[in-house]
C-alpha positions in Angstrom: 145.2 134.7 105.8 142.6 131.5 105.5 140.6 131.0 108.3 140.6 127.2 109.8 137.3 126.1 110.9 136.9 122.8 112.9 133.9 120.8 114.1 134.6 118.4 116.8 132.6 116.7 119.2 133.3 113.5 121.6 130.7 111.9 123.8 133.0 111.1 127.1 131.9 111.4 131.0 133.0 114.5 132.3 133.3 115.9 135.5 134.2 119.6 137.2 132.3 121.1 134.2 132.7 124.9 135.9 136.7 124.5 135.5 136.9 122.8 132.5 134.9 125.8 131.4 137.1 128.1 132.8 140.3 127.2 131.8 138.8 126.3 128.0 137.6 130.7 128.0 141.1 131.3 129.0 142.8 129.6 126.6 140.7 130.2 123.6 140.9 133.6 124.3 144.6 133.9 124.6 144.9 132.1 121.0 142.3 134.5 120.1 140.0 131.6 118.5 135.6 132.5 118.3 133.0 129.9 117.8 131.1 127.7 120.1 131.7 124.9 122.6 129.4 122.8 124.5 130.0 121.2 127.6 128.0 118.4 129.4 128.8 115.5 132.0 127.8 113.4 128.2 131.0 115.2 126.9 132.2 118.0 124.5 130.8 119.7 121.3 132.5 122.3 119.6 132.7 124.7 116.4 135.8 127.1 116.2 138.0 128.8 113.5 141.3 130.8 113.8 144.2 130.9 111.8 145.7 127.6 111.2 148.7 128.1 113.5 146.3 128.9 116.5 144.0 126.0 115.8 146.9 123.9 115.6 147.8 124.7 119.5 144.4 124.5 120.7 144.0 121.4 119.8 147.8 120.3 121.3 147.0 121.6 124.4 143.4 119.9 124.3 144.4 116.3 123.2 147.2 116.3 126.5 144.3 115.6 128.6 143.4 112.5 128.2 139.6 112.4 128.0 139.8 114.0 124.3 143.2 112.3 123.2 141.3 110.9 120.3 139.1 114.2 119.6 138.5 113.6 115.5 138.2 117.5 114.3 136.5 117.7 110.8 138.6 120.9 108.7 137.3 123.5 106.3 138.3 126.6 105.4 137.1 130.3 104.9 138.3 133.3 103.7 137.3 135.4 106.9 136.2 134.6 110.6 132.5 133.1 110.6 132.1 133.7 114.3 131.6 136.9 115.7 132.4 135.9 119.4 133.5 133.0 121.6 130.8 131.1 123.7 131.8 128.1 125.9 128.8 127.0 127.8 127.7 124.3 130.5 124.3 122.1 129.1 122.4 119.3 130.6 123.2 117.6 127.0 125.9 118.3 123.9 122.7 117.4 121.8 119.8 117.9 122.9 117.2 114.9 123.0 115.6 114.9 126.1 116.3 111.3 126.8 118.2 110.3 129.3 118.8 106.7 128.9 120.7 107.3 125.7 124.3 107.4 126.9 126.5 107.3 124.1 129.8 107.6 126.2 129.1 104.2 127.6 128.9 102.7 123.9 129.2 104.2 119.9 126.0 102.6 117.6 127.4 100.9 114.6 129.0 103.0 111.9 129.7 102.6 108.3 132.4 105.1 106.7 131.6 107.7 103.7 133.2 105.2 101.5 131.1 102.0 102.6 128.2 104.7 102.4 128.4 105.7 98.4 129.0 101.8 97.8 125.9 101.1 99.2 124.2 103.8 97.6 126.2 102.9 94.4 124.7 99.1 94.1 121.3 100.2 96.0 121.9 97.1 98.4 124.1 96.6 101.6 126.3 93.8 101.5 123.9 91.5 102.2 121.1 92.5 100.0 119.3 94.5 102.0 117.8 97.7 100.4 119.4 100.9 102.0 117.6 104.0 103.0 119.5 107.0 104.0 117.8 109.3 107.7 118.2 112.4 107.5 118.4 113.9 111.5 118.6 117.3 111.0 116.5 120.0 111.4 113.7 120.8 108.5 115.7 123.8 107.2 118.6 122.2 106.8 117.3 119.3 104.8 116.3 122.4 102.3 119.6 123.3 101.9 120.8 119.9 100.8 120.7 116.4 101.4 121.1 112.6 100.1 118.6 111.8 97.4 115.8 109.9 98.5 116.8 110.3 102.1 113.9 110.3 104.8 112.8 113.2 105.9 110.5 113.8 108.9 110.5 117.2 108.9 111.9 117.5 111.9 112.0 121.4 113.6 114.0 120.4 116.8 115.8 117.2 117.3 114.0 116.2 120.8 111.1 115.0 118.2 113.0 112.7 117.2 112.3 109.5 119.3 108.8 110.4 119.0 108.9 110.4 115.0 110.7 107.3 115.0 108.1 105.4 116.9 105.6 106.7 114.6 107.5 105.5 111.2 109.1 102.8 112.5 107.3 100.0 110.4 108.6 101.7 107.4 112.1 100.9 108.4 111.4 97.1 108.9 113.9 95.0 106.8 115.8 98.1 105.4 119.2 98.9 106.3 119.3 102.4 107.9 122.0 104.5 107.9 121.1 108.0 110.2 122.7 110.9 109.0 123.7 114.7 110.1 126.0 117.1 109.7 128.8 116.1 111.6 127.8 113.0 113.2 126.5 113.9 117.1 122.7 113.8 116.5 122.9 110.6 114.2 124.9 109.0 116.8 122.4 109.4 119.2 119.2 108.9 117.0 121.5 105.2 116.2 121.4 104.6 119.5 118.0 105.3 119.8 116.9 103.1 116.8 118.4 100.3 118.0 117.0 100.1 121.5 113.4 100.9 120.0 114.3 97.3 117.7 115.2 98.6 114.6 117.4 95.7 114.1 119.5 96.8 110.8 120.8 100.6 111.7 124.4 102.6 111.4 125.0 106.1 111.7 127.4 108.0 109.1 130.6 107.9 110.6 131.6 112.0 110.6 128.6 113.1 108.8 127.8 114.7 106.1 131.4 116.4 106.3 133.0 113.5 106.2 131.4 112.6 103.8 132.1 115.6 101.2 135.8 115.2 102.4 136.4 111.4 101.4 133.4 110.9 98.9 132.5 114.3 97.3 129.0 115.2 96.0 128.1 111.2 95.0 124.1 110.7 95.7 123.8 114.0 97.7 122.1 117.0 96.4 122.7 120.6 97.3 125.1 121.7 100.4 125.3 121.1 103.6 124.3 123.3 106.5 126.6 124.8 109.0 125.8 126.5 112.4 128.2 130.0 111.7 128.1 132.6 109.2 129.0 130.9 106.1 125.6 129.3 106.5 126.5 126.1 104.0 129.2 124.4 102.7 129.6 122.3 98.9 130.7 119.2 98.8 134.5 120.9 98.3 133.9 122.2 102.0 133.9 125.6 100.4 131.2 128.1 101.3 128.5 129.1 99.6 129.1 132.2 97.2 125.0 133.6 98.0 124.3 133.0 101.7 121.1 135.5 101.2 118.4 132.8 101.4 120.1 131.4 104.3 120.6 135.1 106.5 117.5 134.6 108.7 117.6 130.6 109.2 117.0 129.8 112.9 120.3 128.3 114.7 118.8 126.0 117.3 120.1 124.6 120.3 121.1 121.3 118.5 124.0 122.9 117.0 126.2 120.2 115.9 129.7 119.1 115.0 
């Protein structure tokens, strides 16, 4: 039986985290899902896998909670369970930036769809004629597996470095439309908010990240594959696991796991 893999996150104010953690553990174990769920006062971040009926049942139950009713999920398939166990953790942040003033639940940064980004990259400029640059907010080892052609890569080793690097390179972004991107949207959302607050005028996040881009626009303007934080290690633009994962088998899996 094929295994359905889901990735999702939502910035939403959460309380009583321990009770939510216990409820999720009970449900996930009953349905035999494996993977990782991160909970924080700022929201939820998850990567889970199981046969499709179990995944669907879990999502139906989760969305009964009004806080998660509109949770957007990215799906992909594998022939084997890519996770060894289930982890449901409480963290200070669902994606660590060490910048508490950034509160995505209070309002999202402007986003562009995969189709819009493809159209801009095809043209070489946005709808107002400004040059468009893509900014990879992921870690360096993820970038090395695959990224957008000519993307800005600051060789980030952990996401907490992003604010400092942005301030160092901010002048080079002047006069350009900057589209931040990541695997599934969570890091580039926080990054885009920080850039806006730092004074970068024309900045957007890629809605749904690389995974959504693959789903809607395929491999256009993207070179390589997308690193994912499970035993598949990477998926191609068809969202299929790469065949040869040997070169990635020792890649680190940092705290900034993202959906």
